[in-house]
C-alpha positions in Angstrom: -96.8 -112.0 13.0 -97.8 -115.3 13.3 -94.5 -116.8 14.2 -92.5 -115.7 16.9 -88.6 -115.1 17.6 -88.0 -119.0 17.7 -89.3 -119.1 14.1 -92.7 -121.2 14.4 -96.3 -120.3 14.9 -96.9 -118.6 17.9 -99.2 -120.6 20.8 -101.7 -117.5 20.9 -102.0 -118.0 17.5 -103.4 -121.6 17.9 -105.8 -120.2 20.2 -107.1 -118.0 17.7 -107.5 -121.2 15.1 -109.5 -123.3 17.5 -111.7 -120.0 18.1 -112.2 -119.2 14.6 -112.8 -123.3 13.7 -115.1 -123.2 16.4 -117.1 -120.3 15.7 -116.8 -119.9 11.8 -118.2 -124.1 11.6 -121.3 -122.5 14.3 -122.3 -119.9 11.7 -121.6 -121.8 8.7 -124.4 -124.3 10.8 -126.8 -121.1 10.9 -127.0 -121.5 15.3 -124.3 -118.2 16.1 -125.7 -115.1 15.0 -122.4 -112.6 16.3 -124.7 -109.3 16.3 -127.6 -109.9 17.6 -128.3 -113.4 18.7 -129.7 -114.1 21.9 -127.2 -116.7 23.2 -123.5 -116.2 23.3 -120.6 -118.5 24.0 -118.5 -117.8 27.0 -114.9 -119.4 27.0 -114.6 -120.4 30.5 -111.1 -123.2 30.0 -109.1 -124.0 26.9 -105.9 -126.5 27.0 -103.8 -127.2 24.5 -100.8 -130.3 23.3 -98.0 -129.2 20.4 -96.8 -132.3 18.7 -94.9 -130.4 16.0 -94.2 -127.4 14.5 -96.1 -124.9 12.8 -94.9 -121.9 11.1 -96.0 -119.1 8.3 -97.0 -119.8 5.4 -98.2 -123.1 6.4 -101.5 -123.7 5.1 -103.3 -125.0 8.6 -106.4 -127.4 8.4 -108.8 -127.7 11.4 -110.7 -130.4 12.5 -113.7 -130.3 14.9 -115.7 -132.3 17.5 -117.5 -132.0 20.1 -116.3 -134.2 23.0 -119.0 -133.2 25.8 -122.7 -131.6 25.6 -123.9 -130.5 28.6 -127.3 -128.7 29.8 -126.1 -125.0 28.9 -122.2 -125.5 28.0 -119.7 -127.8 25.0 -116.6 -129.0 25.3 -115.1 -128.9 21.5 -112.0 -130.6 20.8 -109.7 -129.2 17.3 -107.1 -130.9 15.8 -104.6 -128.2 13.8 -103.3 -130.0 10.5 -99.7 -128.8 8.9 -100.2 -128.3 5.4 -101.3 -132.5 3.9 -100.1 -133.9 7.2 -102.0 -136.5 8.8 -101.4 -136.3 11.5 -102.2 -133.1 14.1 -99.6 -130.6 14.8 -101.8 -129.6 17.8 -104.6 -130.6 19.7 -106.5 -128.2 22.0 -109.9 -128.1 23.1 -112.6 -125.5 25.0 -115.4 -125.2 26.9 -118.2 -122.7 26.2 -120.7 -121.9 28.3 -123.8 -120.5 26.7 -125.1 -117.9 28.1 -128.3 -115.0 28.0 -126.4 -112.1 26.1 -127.8 -109.6 28.1 -128.0 -110.6 31.6 -125.3 -113.4 30.6 -126.4 -115.6 33.1 -126.4 -119.5 31.8 -128.9 -120.8 30.1 -130.3 -124.5 28.3 -128.6 -124.8 24.8 -131.4 -123.4 22.4 -133.1 -126.5 20.2 -131.2 -125.8 16.9 -127.9 -124.9 18.7 -128.3 -128.8 20.1 -129.2 -130.3 17.8 -126.2 -128.7 15.2 -123.7 -129.9 18.1 -125.1 -133.3 18.4 -124.1 -133.7 14.8 -120.4 -132.9 15.8 -120.6 -135.4 18.9 -118.6 -138.5 19.1 -119.0 -141.7 21.3 
């Protein structure tokens, strides 16, 4: 299902991989509780630039950094690397606005979340 009719990874898969890379890192860092956390990140903007084709069964590795850390938002940059290649096959970004789970209103980043994200911030 990853490959489209042209024989390469469909662009929607790239976005899925971006989401998995970010949320997987947040869960592993202990700052995202997907079931009962009081704060969740909603995607409000995305983008991707493609440099090389990828296709199943390639092994894809994601590199992650925080490009901008705001009061209630964060911009993640994600590079997707095919097999053992050193140059990214695709580079993307998305912006999370963190909101209260119940009201869906923006709220300041929780201190533990901010600290974890600061460790990924580039200068």
